[in-house]
DOMARPA-808972 format. One record per residue: residue in three letters; x, y, z of N, C-alpha, C in turn. Coordinates in steps of 0.02 Angstrom, whole numbers, padded with zeros to 5 digits, always signed. Layout:
N
ALAXYZXYZXYZ;...
END
This chain:
414
MET+02538-00515+00740+02499-00566+00774+02450-00599+00727;VAL+02449-00579+00664+02405-00609+00615+02423-00683+00608;GLY+02374-00727+00608+02385-00798+00599+02393-00835+00665;MET+02400-00800+00720+02404-00834+00785+02336-00862+00803;ASP+02335-00920+00837+02271-00948+00859+02247-00910+00921;GLU+02186-00928+00942+02155-00892+00998+02198-00896+01061;ALA+02226-00955+01075+02267-00963+01135+02328-00919+01131;GLY+02357-00913+01071+02415-00870+01063+02399-00798+01076;LEU+02340-00776+01053+02320-00707+01065+02310-00693+01139;TRP+02279-00741+01174+02269-00733+01246+02336-00730+01282;THR+02381-00774+01264+02447-00775+01296+02484-00710+01286;ALA+02482-00684+01224+02516-00621+01210+02486-00564+01250;GLU+02420-00562+01255+02387-00509+01293+02404-00513+01367;LEU+02405-00574+01395+02421-00582+01465+02493-00562+01478;GLU+02538-00578+01433+02608-00557+01441+02614-00481+01440;SER+02573-00449+01399+02574-00375+01398+02550-00346+01465;VAL+02502-00380+01496+02479-00358+01562+02534-00365+01614;PHE+02567-00423+01613+02622-00434+01661+02678-00383+01650;ALA+02694-00368+01588+02747-00320+01574+02728-00250+01599;ARG+02664-00235+01596+02640-00169+01617+02651-00157+01691;VAL+02642-00209+01732+02647-00201+01805+02712-00226+01834;ALA+02755-00255+01794+02816-00287+01820+02859-00238+01860;GLY+02862-00175+01839+02904-00127+01873+02882-00111+01943;ARG+02822-00131+01962+02798-00118+02030+02825-00168+02080;PHE+02859-00220+02056+02887-00272+02099+02963-00268+02093;SER+02995-00254+02149+03066-00237+02147+03111-00296+02133;ARG+03087-00357+02147+03130-00416+02139+03100-00463+02088;VAL+03143-00499+02054+03121-00545+02001+03077-00600+02030;ASP+03094-00626+02090+03055-00681+02118+02983-00657+02134;LEU+02975-00595+02154+02908-00569+02166+02868-00564+02102;ARG+02901-00544+02048+02866-00540+01984+02840-00609+01963;TRP+02881-00661+01973+02860-00728+01954+02803-00752+01999;ARG+02806-00735+02063+02751-00754+02108+02687-00719+02087;MET+02692-00655+02069+02633-00618+02047+02604-00650+01984;ARG+02648-00668+01937+02624-00701+01875+02589-00766+01891;ASP+02618-00806+01934+02588-00871+01952+02520-00860+01987;TYR+02517-00809+02029+02456-00796+02066+02400-00775+02019;VAL+02414-00730+01973+02363-00707+01926+02342-00763+01880;ARG+02391-00803+01857+02373-00861+01815+02327-00909+01852;GLY+02340-00918+01917+02297-00961+01957+02227-00933+01964;LEU+02222-00867+01972+02156-00835+01976+02117-00844+01911;LEU+02152-00849+01855+02119-00857+01790+02106-00931+01773;ALA+02136-00976+01811+02132-01047+01795+02067-01078+01821;PRO+02047-01136+01794+01987-01171+01818+02000-01208+01883;VAL+02021-01171+01934+02034-01200+02000+01969-01197+02040;GLU+01952-01251+02073+01887-01255+02107+01880-01202+02161;ARG+01930-01194+02203+01929-01145+02257+01995-01108+02256;LYS+01992-01043+02242+02054-01006+02230+02083-00977+02295;ASN+02099-01024+02340+02133-01005+02402+02207-01021+02396;GLY+02245-01006+02448+02317-01012+02444+02341-01081+02426;TRP+02313-01133+02457+02336-01201+02444+02321-01222+02372;GLN+02261-01210+02348+02244-01234+02281+02280-01194+02227;LEU+02290-01129+02239+02329-01090+02191+02401-01113+02190;ALA+02428-01128+02249+02497-01153+02252+02504-01220+02217;GLU+02455-01263+02227+02457-01329+02193+02454-01320+02118;TYR+02410-01275+02094+02405-01263+02022+02471-01236+01995;ALA+02505-01192+02033+02567-01162+02009+02627-01209+02017;GLY+02618-01266+02050+02674-01312+02060+02718-01294+02119;HIS+02693-01254+02166+02731-01237+02225+02722-01291+02279;ARG+02769-01295+02324+02765-01345+02378+02710-01328+02428;GLY+02696-01266+02435+02645-01244+02482+02627-01172+02470;PRO+02581-01143+02509+02557-01076+02496+02601-01020+02525;ALA+02658-01037+02554+02698-00987+02589+02719-00930+02543;SER+02737-00946+02481+02761-00893+02436+02705-00845+02418;PHE+02645-00871+02409+02588-00827+02394+02567-00787+02456;GLN+02571-00818+02515+02556-00782+02576+02604-00724+02586;HIS+02667-00735+02569+02717-00681+02574+02702-00626+02523;LEU+02681-00645+02463+02664-00596+02412+02608-00550+02435;LEU+02559-00578+02469+02501-00539+02489+02512-00502+02555;ASN+02553-00529+02600+02556-00502+02667+02622-00469+02686;GLY+02678-00492+02658+02742-00468+02683+02787-00435+02632;ALA+02780-00452+02568+02827-00427+02518+02817-00352+02507;ALA+02870-00320+02483+02868-00247+02471+02851-00235+02397;TRP+02790-00211+02385+02771-00188+02318+02712-00140+02324;ASP+02706-00097+02274+02659-00041+02277+02593-00060+02246;VAL+02544-00078+02289+02480-00102+02263+02441-00045+02231;ASP+02447+00016+02255+02411+00071+02224+02439+00088+02155;ALA+02504+00078+02146+02533+00089+02079+02507+00037+02030;VAL+02497-00025+02054+02468-00076+02010+02396-00057+01992;ARG+02359-00030+02040+02292-00005+02025+02295+00049+01971;ASP+02343+00094+01975+02349+00146+01925+02365+00116+01856;ASP+02408+00065+01856+02423+00031+01792+02361-00003+01764;LEU+02321-00031+01808+02258-00063+01788+02212-00012+01755;GLN+02206+00047+01785+02163+00098+01757+02188+00120+01688;GLN+02252+00126+01679+02279+00145+01614+02266+00090+01563;TYR+02273+00028+01583+02259-00029+01539+02187-00029+01516;VAL+02141-00019+01563+02070-00016+01545+02056+00044+01499;ALA+02088+00101+01514+02078+00160+01472+02100+00147+01400;GLU+02156+00114+01392+02182+00101+01324+02141+00049+01287;ARG+02118-00002+01322+02085-00058+01288+02009-00052+01285;LEU+01979-00022+01336+01906-00020+01339+01878+00052+01338;GLY+01922+00101+01340+01899+00170+01346+01865+00197+01284;THR+01811+00234+01295+01776+00270+01242+01758+00339+01269;PRO+01748+00389+01225+01733+00456+01251+01671+00461+01294;ASP+01623+00416+01286+01562+00419+01326+01562+00367+01382;GLY+01621+00349+01407+01627+00298+01459+01591+00318+01523;VAL+01568+00268+01560+01530+00278+01622+01570+00248+01680;LEU+01576+00286+01734+01605+00262+01796+01547+00245+01844;ILE+01549+00186+01873+01495+00162+01916+01523+00148+01985;VAL+01490+00171+02037+01513+00157+02106+01461+00115+02141;ASP+01485+00067+02180+01441+00022+02217+01483-00016+02267;ASP+01451-00054+02311+01488-00095+02359+01464-00166+02355;THR+01505-00211+02380+01488-00281+02382+01515-00311+02446;GLY+01482-00363+02471+01501-00393+02535+01543-00456+02525;PHE+01585-00470+02575+01626-00530+02577+01614-00564+02644;LEU+01577-00618+02643+01559-00653+02705+01621-00682+02738;LYS+01628-00670+02804+01687-00692+02841+01665-00719+02909;LYS+01706-00763+02937+01697-00788+03005+01746-00752+03051;GLY+01730-00749+03114+01775-00720+03162+01772-00644+03164;THR+01820-00616+03201+01821-00544+03212+01887-00511+03196;THR+01935-00549+03168+02001-00521+03158+02014-00494+03087;SER+01975-00514+03038+01985-00488+02970+01970-00413+02969;ALA+02013-00375+02937+02008-00302+02937+01939-00280+02913;GLY+01905-00240+02954+01841-00212+02935+01781-00257+02946;VAL+01792-00317+02971+01736-00364+02977+01692-00346+03038;GLN+01628-00351+03029+01579-00346+03084+01512-00368+03056;ARG+01463-00375+03099+01396-00389+03076+01368-00324+03046;GLN+01353-00326+02982+01329-00267+02946+01289-00290+02886;TYR+01249-00245+02859+01207-00264+02803+01250-00276+02741;SER+01238-00331+02707+01272-00347+02645+01220-00353+02590;GLY+01225-00311+02539+01180-00317+02482+01190-00382+02446;THR+01251-00409+02448+01265-00473+02416+01223-00528+02447;ALA+01221-00529+02514+01183-00581+02549+01109-00561+02556;GLY+01095-00496+02551+01026-00472+02560+01003-00471+02632;ARG+01051-00471+02678+01034-00471+02750+01096-00450+02789;THR+01088-00442+02854+01144-00426+02898+01183-00489+02912;GLU+01248-00486+02898+01293-00543+02906+01360-00519+02934;ASN+01399-00566+02959+01468-00551+02978+01508-00548+02913;CYS+01531-00489+02895+01562-00481+02830+01607-00420+02827;GLN+01646-00416+02774+01682-00356+02755+01643-00324+02697;ILE+01649-00258+02691+01617-00223+02636+01671-00187+02596;GLY+01672-00199+02532+01718-00164+02487+01678-00116+02443;VAL+01702-00055+02438+01672-00005+02393+01714-00005+02329;PHE+01681-00009+02272+01716-00017+02209+01694+00035+02158;ALA+01737+00046+02109+01719+00084+02049+01731+00039+01989;ALA+01684+00040+01943+01691+00002+01881+01686+00051+01822;TYR+01720+00033+01768+01716+00073+01707+01678+00032+01655;ALA+01631+00064+01621+01590+00030+01570+01587+00072+01507;SER+01593+00038+01451+01586+00070+01386+01555+00019+01338;ALA+01547+00039+01276+01520-00008+01226+01567-00067+01215;LYS+01631-00059+01234+01680-00113+01223+01679-00165+01279;GLY+01661-00144+01339+01662-00192+01394+01660-00155+01461;ARG+01668-00194+01514+01668-00165+01581+01719-00199+01625;ALA+01747-00162+01673+01798-00189+01717+01799-00149+01782;LEU+01816-00183+01836+01826-00149+01900+01893-00112+01897;VAL+01893-00049+01920+01954-00008+01913+01978+00023+01979;ASP+01940+00017+02033+01964+00044+02097+01926+00010+02153;ARG+01955+00014+02213+01926-00021+02271+01948+00013+02335;GLU+01905+00011+02385+01922+00033+02452+01885-00011+02502;LEU+01920-00029+02555+01891-00070+02608+01856-00023+02658;TYR+01793-00035+02670+01756+00005+02718+01773-00018+02789;LEU+01794+00030+02831+01809+00015+02901+01756+00047+02945;PRO+01714+00007+02977+01663+00035+03022+01695+00071+03081;LYS+01655+00110+03117+01681+00147+03175+01704+00099+03230;SER+01676+00039+03231+01698-00010+03281+01772-00028+03270;TRP+01796-00016+03210+01867-00028+03195+01908+00036+03204;THR+01888+00090+03174+01929+00150+03175+01934+00180+03245;SER+01888+00163+03290+01891+00187+03359+01933+00142+03404;ASP+01959+00087+03377+01998+00039+03416+02068+00034+03386;ALA+02114+00074+03413+02182+00078+03384+02218+00012+03388;ASP+02210-00025+03443+02245-00089+03450+02220-00139+03398;ARG+02156-00141+03387+02128-00187+03338+02153-00170+03268;CYS+02155-00105+03252+02180-00084+03186+02253-00101+03179;ARG+02292-00091+03231+02363-00105+03228+02376-00179+03216;ALA+02337-00222+03247+02345-00294+03238+02329-00315+03167;ALA+02283-00280+03134+02264-00296+03065+02305-00257+03014;LYS+02356-00221+03038+02401-00182+02994+02364-00126+02957;VAL+02313-00098+02988+02280-00040+02959+02325+00021+02970;PRO+02340+00060+02918+02384+00118+02927+02357+00166+02979;ASP+02402+00198+03016+02381+00246+03067+02343+00305+03036;SER+02358+00320+02973+02326+00377+02939+02254+00363+02918;ARG+02234+00300+02922+02167+00282+02898+02116+00294+02953;GLY+02075+00345+02945+02021+00358+02992+01955+00334+02964;PHE+01902+00351+03000+01836+00330+02976+01816+00370+02915;ALA+01787+00337+02866+01760+00369+02806+01697+00332+02787;THR+01644+00368+02771+01583+00336+02749+01594+00304+02680;LYS+01548+00261+02661+01553+00231+02595+01549+00284+02541;GLY+01507+00335+02552+01503+00389+02503+01568+00427+02497;GLU+01603+00438+02553+01667+00473+02550+01720+00431+02515;LEU+01718+00365+02526+01765+00321+02490+01751+00323+02415;ALA+01687+00323+02397+01669+00325+02326+01691+00391+02295;ARG+01682+00446+02331+01703+00511+02304+01778+00513+02293;ALA+01817+00484+02338+01890+00481+02329+01908+00441+02266;MET+01872+00387+02254+01886+00347+02194+01866+00384+02131;ILE+01812+00421+02134+01791+00460+02076+01844+00513+02059;LEU+01870+00547+02110+01922+00597+02098+01985+00565+02068;ARG+02003+00505+02091+02061+00471+02062+02047+00453+01989;ALA+01986+00429+01975+01970+00410+01906+01972+00471+01860;LEU+01946+00528+01884+01946+00588+01842+02017+00613+01831;ALA+02063+00599+01877+02133+00619+01868+02173+00569+01827;SER+02144+00510+01814+02178+00459+01775+02165+00469+01700;ARG+02187+00420+01661+02177+00423+01589+02110+00393+01568;LEU+02071+00371+01615+02005+00344+01598+01961+00400+01569;PRO+01934+00390+01509+01889+00441+01481+01819+00434+01510;VAL+01804+00474+01562+01741+00469+01598+01696+00527+01579;ALA+01639+00512+01549+01590+00563+01531+01532+00564+01580;TRP+01520+00507+01614+01462+00500+01658+01482+00461+01721;VAL+01444+00473+01774+01449+00434+01836+01379+00414+01856;THR+01372+00352+01880+01308+00329+01904+01319+00285+01965;GLY+01265+00276+02004+01268+00235+02064+01199+00232+02096;ASP+01192+00190+02146+01127+00183+02178+01117+00237+02231;CYS+01061+00234+02266+01042+00290+02309+01088+00298+02369;ALA+01124+00246+02388+01171+00253+02443+01226+00303+02426;TYR+01239+00311+02362+01291+00358+02340+01261+00420+02308;GLY+01204+00413+02276+01172+00471+02245+01151+00524+02294;GLN+01136+00504+02356+01113+00553+02406+01170+00595+02434;GLU+01232+00579+02415+01290+00617+02439+01297+00682+02399;TRP+01276+00738+02428+01276+00800+02390+01347+00823+02373;ARG+01396+00806+02415+01465+00826+02399+01489+00791+02336;MET+01468+00729+02327+01487+00693+02267+01456+00726+02205;ARG+01392+00743+02210+01359+00775+02154+01391+00842+02138;ARG+01407+00880+02190+01438+00946+02178+01507+00938+02147;THR+01545+00888+02169+01611+00875+02140+01606+00862+02065;LEU+01557+00822+02045+01549+00806+01975+01526+00867+01935;GLU+01482+00907+01963+01459+00967+01928+01517+01016+01919;GLU+01559+01024+01969+01616+01068+01963+01666+01044+01911;ALA+01669+00978+01902+01715+00949+01853+01683+00946+01783;GLY+01619+00963+01777+01586+00960+01713+01571+00890+01689;VAL+01565+00843+01736+01551+00773+01720+01478+00759+01733;GLY+01444+00728+01685+01374+00712+01692+01363+00655+01741;TYR+01303+00653+01770+01286+00597+01814+01212+00582+01809;VAL+01195+00519+01823+01127+00498+01835+01130+00453+01896;LEU+01109+00480+01954+01118+00446+02018+01051+00434+02051;ALA+01040+00372+02072+00979+00356+02109+00981+00392+02176;VAL+00923+00413+02201+00918+00446+02265+00857+00417+02302;PRO+00856+00423+02368+00797+00398+02405+00736+00442+02393;LYS+00678+00416+02407+00616+00453+02394+00610+00515+02437;SER+00648+00518+02492+00646+00576+02536+00694+00631+02514;GLN+00728+00622+02456+00776+00671+02433+00743+00739+02424;GLN+00772+00790+02456+00748+00858+02449+00777+00891+02386;LEU+00735+00926+02350+00757+00964+02292+00773+01035+02313;HIS+00802+01073+02267+00819+01142+02283+00756+01182+02300;ALA+00763+01226+02349+00707+01270+02367+00684+01310+02306;PRO+00619+01320+02298+00565+01307+02346+00531+01240+02336;PHE+00563+01193+02303+00530+01130+02287+00537+01081+02345;GLY+00494+01033+02347+00491+00986+02403+00530+00922+02390;ARG+00503+00867+02415+00535+00802+02407+00526+00777+02336;ILE+00573+00734+02316+00571+00709+02247+00511+00664+02236;ASP+00490+00625+02286+00433+00581+02275+00369+00622+02265;GLN+00363+00678+02299+00305+00721+02290+00305+00752+02220;ALA+00365+00771+02197+00370+00801+02130+00351+00751+02076;VAL+00376+00689+02081+00360+00639+02031+00287+00619+02034;ALA+00257+00620+02094+00186+00603+02100+00142+00653+02062;ASP+00167+00714+02052+00129+00765+02016+00137+00761+01940;ALA+00178+00714+01916+00188+00708+01844+00123+00687+01810;PRO+00102+00720+01757+00041+00699+01722+00050+00631+01689;GLY-00005+00599+01675-00002+00532+01646+00037+00529+01581;GLU+00030+00582+01539+00064+00580+01475+00140+00589+01481;ALA+00163+00608+01541+00236+00617+01550+00272+00550+01552;TRP+00236+00496+01569+00268+00430+01576+00276+00397+01508;GLU+00337+00379+01492+00352+00346+01428+00395+00285+01440;ARG+00386+00236+01398+00419+00172+01407+00487+00172+01372;HIS+00537+00154+01410+00605+00149+01383+00639+00087+01411;SER+00686+00060+01373+00729+00006+01398+00793+00038+01424;CYS+00814+00016+01483+00878+00041+01509+00933-00011+01499;GLY+00925-00051+01446+00977-00100+01428+00949-00170+01429;ASP+00985-00215+01397+00964-00284+01394+00986-00321+01457;GLY+00941-00362+01483+00956-00405+01539+00957-00477+01517;ALA+00958-00523+01565+00960-00594+01549+00898-00616+01512;LYS+00842-00581+01523+00778-00600+01492+00757-00550+01439;GLY+00804-00511+01412+00788-00463+01360+00790-00392+01385;PRO+00759-00345+01349+00761-00274+01369+00730-00263+01437;ARG+00763-00221+01477+00736-00202+01542+00691-00141+01533;LEU+00627-00154+01526+00579-00102+01511+00548-00073+01574;TYR+00546-00007+01577+00513+00029+01631+00477+00090+01601;ASP+00430+00117+01639+00400+00182+01622+00440+00236+01658;TRP+00457+00289+01621+00498+00342+01647+00463+00410+01638;ALA+00471+00453+01687+00451+00523+01682+00512+00565+01698;ALA+00521+00619+01660+00581+00661+01669+00562+00734+01665;ALA+00593+00774+01707+00581+00846+01708+00646+00883+01718;ARG+00653+00939+01682+00711+00982+01693+00700+01026+01754;LEU+00753+01036+01792+00751+01083+01848+00780+01150+01825;PRO+00760+01203+01857+00787+01268+01837+00861+01274+01856;ALA+00896+01317+01820+00967+01329+01834+00975+01362+01902;ILE+01032+01351+01933+01049+01383+01996+01101+01437+01980;GLY+01079+01500+01983+01122+01554+01960+01189+01556+01994;ALA+01191+01542+02059+01253+01548+02097+01305+01498+02072;PHE+01283+01441+02044+01329+01389+02022+01334+01384+01947;ASP+01280+01397+01912+01278+01382+01840+01298+01441+01796;GLY+01298+01501+01822+01317+01559+01782+01261+01581+01735;ASP+01278+01629+01692+01228+01658+01647+01211+01612+01589;ARG+01260+01573+01566+01249+01529+01508+01272+01458+01526;PRO+01232+01424+01566+01253+01357+01588+01258+01308+01529;THR+01306+01263+01534+01317+01213+01482+01283+01147+01498;HIS+01259+01140+01561+01227+01078+01583+01159+01094+01613;GLU+01117+01043+01616+01051+01049+01646+01043+00995+01700;ARG+01002+01011+01750+00985+00962+01801+00916+00932+01786;TRP+00909+00869+01803+00847+00833+01788+00824+00796+01850;VAL+00759+00784+01853+00727+00738+01899+00697+00682+01857;LEU+00707+00620+01878+00678+00563+01842+00643+00516+01890;GLY+00588+00487+01868+00554+00434+01904+00551+00372+01860;ARG+00563+00315+01889+00561+00251+01852+00510+00206+01885;ARG+00460+00185+01846+00404+00146+01872+00406+00075+01844;SER+00400+00026+01887+00399-00044+01867+00336-00060+01828;LEU+00342-00099+01775+00283-00119+01737+00240-00169+01776;ALA+00273-00214+01812+00236-00265+01848+00203-00237+01911;ARG+00238-00188+01942+00211-00158+02004+00217-00082+01998;PRO+00167-00049+01970+00171+00023+01958+00181+00065+02020;ASP+00167+00036+02079+00177+00074+02140+00250+00075+02161;GLU+00292+00035+02129+00364+00034+02143+00398+00086+02099;ILE+00421+00140+02128+00452+00195+02090+00521+00208+02118;ALA+00569+00212+02074+00638+00232+02091+00649+00303+02068;TYR+00692+00339+02102+00701+00411+02089+00774+00425+02074;TYR+00784+00474+02029+00852+00491+02007+00860+00567+02002;LEU+00920+00590+02016+00942+00657+01998+00994+00651+01943;ALA+00991+00695+01894+01038+00692+01839+01067+00761+01825;TYR+01126+00762+01797+01161+00822+01775+01191+00805+01708;ALA+01170+00841+01656+01186+00819+01588+01199+00879+01544;PRO+01240+00872+01492+01251+00926+01444+01185+00948+01412;ASN+01180+01011+01396+01121+01037+01362+01107+00995+01300;GLY+01044+00978+01290+01025+00940+01231+01024+00865+01242;THR+01042+00841+01302+01040+00770+01315+00968+00746+01315;SER+00954+00690+01284+00886+00664+01280+00870+00621+01340;VAL+00805+00612+01352+00784+00568+01406+00809+00497+01394;ALA+00808+00474+01331+00833+00407+01316+00905+00399+01336;ASP+00946+00451+01328+01016+00447+01349+01021+00442+01424;LEU+00980+00480+01460+00982+00477+01533+00961+00408+01558;VAL+00911+00379+01525+00889+00311+01543+00945+00261+01530;ARG+00980+00269+01475+01036+00223+01459+01090+00227+01512;ILE+01106+00287+01535+01158+00294+01586+01134+00264+01652;ALA+01071+00276+01670+01044+00246+01731+01048+00170+01728;GLY+01033+00142+01669+01035+00070+01661+01104+00040+01663;SER+01155+00081+01648+01224+00055+01647+01248+00037+01717;ARG+01211+00056+01769+01232+00039+01837+01237-00036+01846;TRP+01197-00075+01810+01198-00147+01818+01264-00177+01794;ALA+01304-00139+01757+01368-00165+01733+01414-00183+01791;ILE+01410-00146+01846+01455-00162+01902+01432-00226+01937;GLU+01367-00239+01938+01343-00302+01966+01368-00361+01925;GLU+01367-00353+01859+01393-00405+01815+01468-00413+01824;ALA+01503-00358+01835+01575-00362+01847+01590-00397+01913;PHE+01551-00383+01965+01560-00418+02029+01551-00493+02019;GLN+01497-00511+01985+01483-00582+01976+01538-00617+01938;ALA+01561-00585+01883+01614-00616+01843+01679-00620+01882;ALA+01697-00567+01918+01760-00566+01954+01760-00617+02011;LYS+01701-00628+02042+01697-00678+02095+01697-00749+02067;ASN+01658-00760+02014+01652-00827+01987+01713-00849+01948;GLU+01745-00802+01913+01799-00821+01867+01869-00803+01892;CYS+01874-00756+01939+01940-00732+01960+01951-00735+02035;GLY+01906-00766+02072+01917-00775+02144+01917-00712+02184;LEU+01880-00660+02162+01880-00597+02198+01863-00606+02272;ASP+01817-00652+02287+01794-00661+02356+01822-00723+02390;GLN+01872-00755+02360+01896-00819+02387+01963-00812+02422;TYR+01977-00755+02449+02041-00744+02483+02037-00769+02556;GLU+02096-00780+02584+02100-00802+02654+02141-00753+02696;VAL+02158-00696+02668+02197-00647+02706+02153-00612+02757;ARG+02183-00592+02812+02147-00558+02865+02169-00485+02873;ARG+02231-00471+02853+02257-00404+02865+02239-00356+02809;TYR+02239-00294+02827+02220-00239+02781+02261-00239+02717;PRO+02328-00242+02719+02366-00242+02656+02351-00302+02613;GLY+02341-00360+02644+02327-00420+02605+02262-00416+02567;TRP+02211-00384+02597+02147-00375+02563+02158-00335+02499;TYR+02192-00278+02504+02202-00236+02446+02243-00272+02392;ARG+02292-00311+02412+02334-00345+02363+02296-00399+02326;HIS+02260-00441+02363+02221-00493+02328+02168-00461+02283;ILE+02131-00413+02309+02077-00383+02271+02104-00350+02208;THR+02160-00315+02213+02188-00281+02154+02211-00330+02101;LEU+02243-00385+02122+02265-00434+02073+02205-00471+02042;ALA+02152-00482+02081+02092-00512+02052+02059-00464+02003;MET+02060-00400+02018+02033-00350+01971+02075-00349+01907;LEU+02140-00356+01914+02184-00357+01854+02167-00418+01811;ALA+02156-00475+01843+02137-00535+01805+02070-00525+01770;HIS+02022-00495+01805+01956-00483+01774+01961-00434+01716;ALA+02002-00381+01724+02010-00333+01669+02039-00368+01608;PHE+02086-00413+01619+02115-00451+01562+02060-00490+01527;LEU+02017-00525+01564+01963-00563+01533+01916-00517+01494;SER+01902-00458+01521+01858-00411+01486+01889-00387+01421;VAL+01954-00376+01423+01988-00351+01363+01990-00405+01309;VAL+02007-00467+01327+02009-00519+01275+01939-00534+01249;ALA+01888-00527+01291+01819-00535+01266+01803-00481+01215;ALA+01824-00419+01229+01813-00364+01182+01850-00375+01117;GLN+01912-00400+01123+01951-00413+01063+01920-00469+01021;THR+01894-00520+01054+01861-00574+01018+01799-00549+00982;THR+01760-00506+01015+01701-00477+00984+01719-00434+00924;GLU+01772-00395+00930+01794-00353+00874+01817-00395+00815;ARG+01853-00448+00829+01876-00491+00774+01817-00526+00741;GLY+01768-00548+00782+01709-00580+00753+01669-00532+00710;ALA+01664-00469+00732+01628-00419+00693+01663-00405+00628;ALA+01729-00405+00629+01767-00390+00568+01761-00447+00517;GLU+01748-00507+00542+01744-00565+00497+01672-00580+00475;THR+01624-00541+00498+01554-00553+00483+01526-00497+00441;THR+01486-00514+00393+01453-00462+00352+01406-00422+00395;PRO+01410-00357+00394+01365-00316+00436+01292-00330+00419;PRO+01248-00333+00469+01177-00345+00455+01146-00285+00421;ALA+01088-00298+00390+01052-00243+00357+01026-00195+00410;PRO+01019-00131+00392+00992-00083+00441+00924-00103+00467;SER+00912-00089+00531+00848-00106+00561+00791-00065+00529;ALA+00733-00097+00523+00676-00063+00495+00633-00030+00548;SER+00658-00033+00611+00618-00004+00666+00606+00070+00656;GLN+00546+00091+00671+00527+00162+00665+00522+00195+00734;TRP+00561+00169+00783+00558+00196+00851+00571+00271+00850;GLN+00522+00308+00875+00528+00380+00879+00494+00404+00942;ARG+00508+00465+00960+00476+00494+01017+00455+00565+00999;SER+00391+00579+01007+00365+00642+00984+00354+00692+01040;ALA+00340+00667+01101+00323+00712+01156+00385+00743+01185;ASP+00379+00806+01204+00434+00839+01238+00438+00814+01309;SER+00494+00824+01341+00501+00801+01410+00453+00838+01455;TRP+00433+00805+01508+00387+00833+01556+00420+00893+01590;LYS+00388+00951+01587+00415+01011+01619+00375+01023+01682;LEU+00404+01005+01739+00367+01008+01801+00371+01077+01834;PHE+00430+01105+01837+00439+01164+01878+00438+01229+01839;CYS+00470+01229+01781+00473+01291+01742+00496+01273+01672;PRO+00488+01317+01624+00513+01302+01558+00588+01289+01559;ALA+00610+01248+01514+00682+01233+01510+00721+01297+01498;PRO+00778+01306+01532+00817+01368+01522+00847+01373+01454;HIS+00850+01318+01418+00877+01319+01351+00831+01278+01306;PRO+00825+01294+01243+00782+01255+01200+00803+01183+01199;ALA+00756+01138+01208+00771+01067+01207+00764+01041+01136;PRO+00808+00996+01114+00802+00968+01047+00739+00925+01042;GLU+00712+00920+00984+00655+00877+00975+00673+00806+00990;GLN+00629+00771+01024+00641+00701+01042+00586+00659+01013;SER+00598+00595+01009+00551+00552+00974+00529+00495+01019;SER+00474+00463+01000+00446+00409+01039+00407+00361+00994;THR+00390+00302+01019+00353+00254+00979+00285+00283+00958;PRO+00267+00281+00895+00203+00308+00873+00146+00276+00911;
END
């Protein structure tokens, strides 16, 4: 591929994506429809609905795409598995982070699968919408959405006729958003994705079954929790514990760069004692409590529980906590560039098919962006080493008891 122009490299990469999933479509005409659909999602089409995608592809009308999403026989979960393998090969790193979160899709009417008036973080208010729970993978190479589940409220799962009309499988019962996220985490851990950490907001961090699943798998996590989160006996609520942190425990760290530069907060961290029944005599991981305080409004504090290999620094925990914003960036890119939220399907299978193909398109964009960055780095003289003397001298705040294992020396700004 040496000597090919940028467009040639993109074309070759896209063809490799199509070849990867082609076997999931039993007929040649379906493969071509899938290719046209994904190309349309990647194209500068103003509104990526059936008619405009069909017009871009040169079809007489949207019927062929509607059949692809609603009636054709192909394995959408197998395409998701292919997507995860693609992301693992192109963006995977040993310290990769899996992020779980949900996003809303505003809808009219009452017939779209899972739709009802419910709170949407996307809109910031209660709206008539569908909620999708997603998992994203993030590494130093890039980020991509890798799994999805449609949340079905009890108003749907308790109405068999309504579910049948929307083609919801009979086997699909009610599951909380946390349970859907846990199922996706288990799938990711069973895939080829190299996952070292999991993070998410308090809607998911408060799920103790999820935390226990990760601990049993030996996977680290930094999960936001509500201020009312109870700690292991005999300790109380997490907000009360963080309120007792001495002033010198708070240290300033960036949890990653944002649109306006480093996202700086004051952080306090404390190790929790080992739990003998679960951790054994020589535990390999430690549990942490973290508090994050806003610089502009010190009374605004966010709380986290963490599980990390022995010797993990507070700065590393902060970095993992900050990686949660990667899924927000992935949502925005997938919606703006790949039509993630511009579907017109109402039935349950159609939602999964459109969303999965939009995720595939977004993963392709993430991979070519990573490849472009790598090529640019290879063609540029490396910069001189930074002269920064950033260090941390204070040990982590020990709130409850001495650390069960010696902690490595950590550094801070002089």
